[in-house]
N, C-alpha and C positions, 0 to 999 in steps of 0.2 A: 503493500499499500504506500501511497504518497506520504512523505513526511515533509513539513515545512519548518525549518529551523531558523529562528531570528538570529542574525549576526550583528545586532545593533550595539552590543556592549563592547567596551573597552578596545577602541582603536587608538593607536598611537598616530599623532598628526603633527605635520609641520608644513610651513611655507618656505622654509630655507633649504630644503634638500636640493642637491645638484645632480643627484643620480639615484637610481633605484638601489635600495639597500640590499645587501646579501644576507643579513641577519636582522633580527628585531632591534631597532635602534633604541638606545637607553636615554638619549637626550631629547626625544620627541615628547610632546604633551599628550596625555591620554584624554579622549573625548568619548561620549556615547553619541550614537546616532538617534534621530536626525540631527544634522550639524551644518552650520554655515559659517565660514570665516568672515562674513560681512554682516553679521548680526548688529554690529556696532557702528563700524565705519561706513556701512552702506545706508545710514540713516541720519548722518549728521551734517550733510551738506558739503559744498565745494567740489563735488564730483572727483573725489580723490580716494575713493575706496580701492582696496587692493583687487587688482584684476591680473590673475596669473595663475600659477599652478599651485594646488595644495596636494599633499601626499598623505595617504592613509594606509596604515599597515596593521596587520592582524595575523596571529598565528592560528592555525587549524591543525589539530591532530586527528588523523583518520580514525584512530581507535575511539575517539569521542563522538563520532558521527553514526547515525543510524545506518544499519547495513542496507545497501542498495546497489543496483546495477549501475546507475548513472547519478551524477551530481551536477546541479546547475546552480550557478550564482544568479541571483535576481536582484537587479537595481531598480527601485521604484522611481528614482530621480537623482541624476548627477549633473549638475550645471557647470558648464554647458557641453564640454567634451571630456571624455574619460578614456583611460587606458588601463587595462588590467594586466597585472603581472603575478604569475605564480612561480615561486622559487626562482625568480630572476627571468623567467621566460615570458615574453609578451604574448597574451592570449587573444585579446580582443581590443578594438577601438570603437567608440560610439560618439556620434555627433548628435546633439539635441538634448537639452537639459531638462525636459519636462515629461518624459515618457518612461515606461518600463521597458527594460531590455535585459537579456539573459546571456550567460556564458556557460557552455558545457566544459567543466573542468576534470571530468572523469579520468581521462588518460594521463593527466598531469599530476594527479594527487600522489604524494609520497606519505610515508608514516608521519612525518612532521613537515609542516608546510608554512611558508611565509607568503601571505596574500598582501599585495600592494596595489593600491588604486590611486593613479594620478589623475586629478580633476582639474580642469583648466577653464576659467571663464574669461581669459584675456580676449582682446579684440582680434578678430579675423574676418575674412571676406567670403567664407564658405558656410557659415553656420548662423542661422537666425536665432534670436534677435541681435542686432548690433547698434541700432539707434532707436531709442523709445524712452518714453517719460516714466521709467521705473527702474529700480535698481536691479542689476543682474547678478543676484546673489550666487556666490560660488559655494560648492561643497556637496557632500553626500547628504542632502537635506530631506530625504525620505528614507523609508526602511530598506534595508539590505537583508535578503534571506538566502538560505541554501535550500534548494528543493531536491529531495532525494527520491528517485523514482525507479520503477522496474525498467528492464530493457525495452519492453513494450509499454508505451505511456502516451497520454494525450500530449499533443505537440507543445513543445516549449521553445521552438526555434523561430517561429514566424512572427516578426515584429511585436514581440511581447504579448501576443494574443492569448486568450485563455484556452484555446483549443476547442471551443464550443461556440457555435453561431446559431442564434435563435431568431426566427422571423415568423411572428404571428400574424394572421390575416383574419380580420373580423368579417364574418358573412352573416348578416342579420343578427340573430341572437347567439350565434355560435362563433367558434374560432378554430381555424386550422393552423397548427403550429409546426412549421418546418424547422427540424432540428438537425444541423450538420455538425459532425464531429471530425476532428483531424487527429489521426493517431499515427505515431511514430513506431515503426517495426511491428505492424500488425501481423500476427501469424495465423496461419490456417487453424481453424477450430476455436479461435477466441470469438467471443461474443460481446455484444454491447446491450446493456439494459437501460433503456430510456424510461424515466419516470418523471411525470409532472405532479407537483404537490400544490395544494391551495395554500392560502394564507395561514391556515391552522394546521398545516402539515399533513393533511389528509390526502391520500393518493387519489388523483383525478383520473389518470390514465397511465398505462405503461405498456412496454413491449420489449421483448428480447429478440435480437436479430444480429446478423453479421454485417448489415448495411451501415454505411457511414452517414447516410441521410435518410431520415424518416419524416412522415407527417403524422402528427397526433391530433385528435380532435378533442375540443373542449365544448361540452354542451352548455347552454345557458351561461355563456361566459360573463364573468364579472369584470367590467372594464376598468381600466386605469383611467381616472377622470381628474387628473391634477390635483390641486389643493382640496377639492371637494371630496375626492375619494381615490386616493393613491394605492389601489389595490395591486398586489404583486403575487404572481405565481413563482414557483421555483421549478427549475428543470435540472434533474440530476442524471448524470450518465456514468454508469460503471462499466469498466473494462474487466471481463471475466475470462479465466483460463481454468479449465477442468473444474468448473463451479466455484472457484475462488476469485474474489475481487482483487485485482492486482493494481488498479488505478481508478480513481474516480474524480469527477469535477462537478461543480454545482453552480448555476448562475440564476439569479432572479430575473424575471422579465414581466412586462406588462402588456395588456392587450388594448390597443386604442387605434382610433383612426383620426387623422387630422388633415387639414388643408389650410393654406393661406390664400385668402381671397383679397384681390386688390380693392374691393368696396367694403367688405364686411370684417376684414382683419382675420384673426386666428380662429379656426373652427375646430373644436375638440369633440369627437364622437357625434358629429352633426349639430352641435350647439355652439353658438358664439361664446368665445372664452377669451376675453381681452387679456393680452399679455402686457402687464404693467408692472415693472420691476426694477431691478438694479444690476450693476456690474460688480464683480468681485475680483480683487487681487488676493493672492495666496499668502501674503506676508503679515507680520505683526511686530509691534514695538519690542525691541529686546531679543526677538527670536530670529528675525529675518524671515526666510521662507521655511525654516525648519520647524514646522508645525506639529503638535501632537494631536491625537484624536479628539481631546476635550476642546482644543481650539476650533477644529472644524465644526464640532458639535455646537459651540457657543455661536459661531457664525451663522449656521443654518437657523438656530433658534431666533436670532436677532432679525434675520431676513424674513422668517415667517411671522415674527411679531409685527413687523411693519406692513404686513399684508401683501407682499409681492407674490405675483403668480409666475414670475420668470427670473432667471438669472442669465446674464451674459458672463461666461467664465473667461475672463480676459487675462492675458492675451496669448494663451498657451494652454497646454493640457494640464489640468489639475489633478490632484490625488484621487486615486480610485475610491477612497473611502468617502470623499465629498460627493462624488457622482452617485454612490450608493445612498447617501443621505438625501440627495435630491430625488431619487427614485421614491424613497420611503415617504418623503414630505410632499411629494406631488408638484415640485417645481419644474417648470418647462425650461429647458436648457439650450442656450446657443453655445456650442463648443467649437473652439477655433485653434489654429496653429499660430506661432508667433512670426508670420510673414508680415512685417510691420514697418511702417515709416520709410524705410530706405530699400528700394528695389536693388539687389545685387545680382547681376547676370551670373556671377561665379557661384551662386548659391542655390541655383535651381534644384539640383538634386536633393538638397536638404529640405526644401519645401515638400518635395515628393515623399521622402522618407518619413518626415514628421507627419505628413497627412496620413500615410499608410498606417503609422503607429496609432494615431489618434482614432481612426475608424476601426482598426482591427481590435484595439483594446476596449473600445467603448461601444461597439455595435449593439450589445444586448441591453443597454440602459434605455428603459422606457421614457426617461425624462428628456433625452436629446431629440431635438426635432430638426435642427439645422447645423450644418458643417460650415464654419467661417473660413473663407478662403484667404482673407487678408484684412488688414486694418490700416487705414490712412496711407496706403501704399502708393496712392495717385496724387500725393501732395504736390508733386512737380509736373503732373500730367502723365499720360500713358504713352509709352512707346512700343514698338513691335515686340521687343523681348518681354516686356512686363505683360502685354496682352496674351502672348503665347504661353507664358508661365501660368496665367490664370485660366486659360482654356484647358491646359493639361491637368491642372488641379481639379477644375470643375468636372471634366470627363472622368477623371480618376474616382471622384466622390461617387458619381452616378454609376460607375461600373462596380465599385466595391459595395455600394449600398443603394438598392432600388427603392427603399422606403422613405428616404429623407430628401430634404431640399438643401440647396447651397445658398450662401449669403456672403455679403462683404460689408465692411463698415468703411464708407467713404467720408473724406474730410470736407469741411465747408468750401474750400478753395476748388474742389473737384467740380467741374461744370456738369450740369445735369444731363447733357448730351454726350459725355465722354463715352467712348465705345466700351470701356471695361465695365460700365454699369449694365450693360446688355448680357454680360456673360453668366452671372449666377441667376438662380431661380427668383431670389427676392434681394432687396437692397435696403440698407439702412445708412443713415448719415450721422456723422459727429458734428453737432452744432453747439456753439457756445454764445449765441447772440444774447447780450445782456451781461456777459462775463468778459470774454475776449472781444470787446468791441460790440458794435451794434446795440440794439435795445431788445428788452424781453419780448416786446410784442411783435418782433420780426419772426419768431419761431413758427407759429402756426401758419401765417401767410406764406412762408417759404415752402412748407410741406403742401399747401393748397396748390401752389404754383407747379411743384414737381408732379402732384397727383393729376392736375389737369393736363400737363405736358405728356405724361406717361401713364395714362389711365389703366394700363394693363399690367404695370410693374408694381407689385406690392411694395410699400414704402414704409419704413420705420425710423425711429431715432435711436441709434445705438450708443450715443453719448451725449449728455447734457448735464451742466452743473456749474457750481462756482464754489470758491473756497471760503471757509469760515473757521476762525480760531476764537479764542476767548477775548475778542475785541467787541466793543459795543457802542451804539450811537442811537439817538432818536431820529436822526436824519440819514438813513442809510443810503449809500451811493455805490454804484458799480466800482469795483476795484478796491473797496475799503477792507475787505477780508472780515467784516463783522458777521456775527451770528444773525444779526437782524437783516442784513442784506440778503444773506443766503435763504432766510426764511421767506422774504418778499419774493425773490427769484423763483423759488420753487412753488409758492402759491400761484404765481402767474403761469409758470410752465405746466403745472397740473391742469389749470383751467383750460389752457390751450390744447394740450395733448390728449387729455382724457375725454374731450368732447368730440374728437376726430376718430370715429371708429374704424375708418379705412386704414389707420396706422397699425400695421400688423404687429408691431411690439415697440415698447419704449423702455429704455434701460438708463436709469440715473447713473451718472459718473460722479461719485462712486459710492458703494455702500459704506465703505471704511476708508479712512485716511490710509495712505500707503507710502512705502519708501521710494523716493525719487532723489537720489543723492546729488544730482545736478541741479536741484532747485535750491535757490537762496531767496525765498520770498515769504511774506506773510508773518515774519518775525520769529519763525521756527524753522530753521534750514533743514534740508534733506528729506522733505516730505511733500507729497501733494495733499492738500487739505480740503479736497472736495467731498470728502466722506460725510454721510449722514450720521456716522458714529466715529469717534476718535480712534486713532491708531491702536491705543491699548484696549479699546472696547469698553472703556469705563464710563463714557458720557455720550448720551444721545443727544445730538444737537436739535434744536427746535424743528428744523426741517424734517427730521425723522418723523416727528408726530404729525406734520402736514400730510405725509403720505399715509400714516396709520389711520388718519381721520377718513381719507378716501377709500382705503384698500381693505382695511381690517374690519371683521365683523365683531370683534371683541370690544364691547363698550368701554369707554375711557373719556377722561377729560385731561387736558394738558394746558397749563398756564405757561406762556412763553416768557422769556427774558428773566429767568431766575438768577442768572449770573450778572444781570444788569441792574444793580441796586441803586447806586447813587445817580440822581438825575437832576438836571438844573432847571427844567421847564416847570411852569406853574401848573399846566395840565399835561398829562402824559398819555400816550397811547398804550393800551394794554390789549395784547392779542391772546385769544384762547382757541385751541383746536379740540374738536371732539367729533365722534361719529354719532352723537346723540342729537336730536332735533332742537334741543333748547338749552341754553347755558345762562346761569344767573352769576353775576359777579359781585362780590362783597368787598368793601374797603372798611377796615377796622369794624367789621361786624354789620355795617350798614349797606344795604343793597344798592348798587349802582344802577341796576336794571337787568331785565331779562331780554335775551335776543335769540332769534332764530337765524339760521343761515344755511341756505341750500348747498353752498360751496364748502361747508364745515369749517369756515374761518370766521370767528366771531371777534368783533372789534369793539372796544369800549374806551371811552375818554374818562380819566380819573384825575381829580384834583391831587396835585402833589404837595403835601404839606406835612412837614415833620417826617415821622416814621409811619408808613402805612402798611398794615398787614393785608394782603389780597387773598382771597378765596374764591376759586371758580368752582361751581356746582353744576353738575349735569346728571339728572336722575339721582342714582345712589353714589355717584363718583364725585370725588373732591380733589382739588390740587391747590397748593398754597405757595405763596412767595411774598417777598418783601420789597418795597421801594423806599427810598429815602431822599428828602429834599436837600440839595446842596447848592451853594452859591456859585461854585466854579466847577467846570468839568473834571472829572476824575481822570487824570492822565494815565492811570493804569489801564483804562479801557481803550486807549488809542494806540493804533499800531505805529511803532517806530521800527523801520526796516534796519535789520542788522547789516552793516556794511554798505547801506544805501549811499549813493553819491549825494542825493538831495531828497529830503522828505517833503511831502505836500504842504505841511504846515509851516515850512521854512520859506515859503514862496510869497512874494508880494503880489497881492491880487486886488488892486484898486477897484471899487465898485464902478461898473459901467464900462470897464476895459478888459481886454483879454489877459490871459496868464497861462502858465503851463498847467494849471489846474482846470482850464476849460476843455471841453470835448473837441476833438478834431473837426467834427461836423460844424461847430460854431466858428472855428478858426478858418476853415476853407470857404465858409459862407461869405466872408469878406474878401475883397480883391486883394488888400495888403496881405491878409493872412494866408491867402492861396499862394501868392507869389513867395512869401517867406517859407512856406512849406516845401514848395517845389524846388527852392534853393537848397534845402537840406537833404533832399532825396538823394543827391549825388553822393553825400558822405555815407548815408545809410547803405547805399548799393555799392560803395567802394568804387564809384565811377563807372559801374557797369550796369546801372539800373535802368537805362532807357534804351529801348529798341529803336535805332535810328531810321529803320525802314517805315515802321507804322506809328512811331511816337508813343507806343504803349510802355507804361511803367511795369517793370518786372521786379519782384523781390523774392529772395530765397528760392528761386527756380520756378516760381509760378507768376502768372499774369495777375496784376492788380487791376481786375475789371470792375465794373460798377457794383456787382454784389460785394466784392472784397472791399471796395471804397466804403460802401454803406456800413460794413462791419467795422472798419477801422474807425469810422466817424464816432463810434461810441466811446472810444478810449479818450481819456484825457491826454493832453500832449505829452505830459511827463510819463505817464504809464506806457503809451505807445512807444516812445523813443527808448525807454528802458527795456521793454520786452523785445522790441525788434533789434535793438542794438546788441542784446544778449544772443538772439538767434544768429545774427550775422557777424558777431564778434567785432562790433564796432562800439567803442566806449566813448561816452560823452563825460567830460570833466565837469565838476561842480561849476566851475567858472564859465564853461561854454553854456551850460544849462541856464545859469543866472543871466548871462548875456542875452540868450534867446528870450527869457522872460521879460527882460528889460525892453526888448523890441515889441513883444506882444503887449506890454502894458501901454504902449502908445497907439494901440489900435482899438477903436471903439467896438465894443461887443455888439453882435447883431440884436435887434429887438426880438424878444420872445413873442411868438405867435400865439 
């Protein structure tokens, strides 16, 4: 029988080795797996985390292993390339940091053995990802096992797959379940016993045969119906010889039908089932990507609490345990490979191998409905090689899996008629109107335009969001990183997206703050803070409850702004979120009033005098907070950028005149401002920004067309030049920015309409 032995404990580790050791090193540090060497330096900013080779060593004594004919090492995740050595002999190399892969070590095992794994997360041009807004944590960050099997066994050599492929087809009230097995060294006389169990482990049907593919019937099938009823069956297959079981495998599966309709969105088992949810990265504060089962469980519980029906598992293959949890909880999943941001002609084979691994290893998961081909790969437009790469991947997905669809996540700069949008079955866009420029009210109309232009292409939003830390204000503005602006932003986006049922899926970016060591913004470097929940999972931001109010059936009430106590205004706005029809707010025990709100967002005006204890009541549910009247603004609530050349509050902004704190749309609305801006474009573009043939401005490899200009118009001048300067490695000094501000101060601001 198959034995699976965990090898997670006691590995010697170093980043300083220059060669593969011949004996167990005495001067390396000992670690347990899962482990990442970037758990700290990959989360502290400045993009200086160690990217190179880390070495892991472990001794194995054959006498301590279960008796078996063959032994396979199984790596559940080694980022991003790895080489395996046993007793000094190189046995295997693997490229791709997010999937399972195995190595047969049977012929190379001695009585005593030294196993060494060299893991490399350094930059190269053949393995994805290489450019993206997240940390590429290095290490053996998932489980490592030893699988001990009979000479005849279910296949362990094909792209990390389980050796079992289950394809249910629902026909009216019944289901036909095609089960295909892959057996290594199958011998004459050996048989296979196929058994399907229901959720309570009762036998539904079984058969014993020598066939590698069978079709089993389930009468009155119980459907897997997302969050409402995530019912799972289990298929077990036993390999028998002379009546004895010599190997067995088991996978859960669900029976469901789905389609994605360009007008009515996602249809599950014949019913409209709106996909409204979040994206998820797999890392965590202080752990990097070396997560434990309890971390995955906490994540799925928080996602279920917010009421999500779908998760985009970005931007790579996640842990099998998390896919299992998604099956159990009924989350509908977008699974993808890390073909992201920068197309590399030298890495096509890696996109193919990673896609083969993703599909082979995850085919049986009921939760997965789409395979993601790429993310923001067309940021600079599509060329022939990029298009061919996508067609190959799209065809590969359909060849390997006849039951699911393909998708991509395009970026705002990608024109809606770009040919690569015609390749997958469905499309989603990453839009940040209202955060990276533009205004929040641009989001819904943009999707209406796409839908009108391409009525037969299902369209969704694969990323949208804005950053929030523990900064606060009563006058939230785009780019201020306050919890209040994030709440306002998501209120607006919820109302726009959730009212457009043609959008096949929407995914908030992101459920949790995550590590992005290249980021130095928001006052806490090394992270992307667009999460609805903090990196350590300790605090649910107010925006979390905005979604819970719309998506969850569990009744609750939430008083916003609990971290914003000191307020200067005489009358302050208090926001309450609830999925109950009526909310009453009390201030020091006195009712401020009752309100109803179809959009689940309840707004109150409260006199701000002394210390006020607030209590929000909805049905049987209560939430409390405190506000306090102060004479001057509490500077602890205001973002001060670490290492910023210039902060917004240091800028002279005379009333009636322009400044660096004004939006670009206001600046270029004036003739003088437009001329001033055009004069600065040359420096931002390094003297290469203007196409002499057609006069079009180009930035970062993409054309700055009307849509891009509209988006840029939402930035303040300071924020635009800071962000674009970082993208293009063009730095403005404090003196240069102040000189620009002085020029803007001489230009009258346009009158507000």
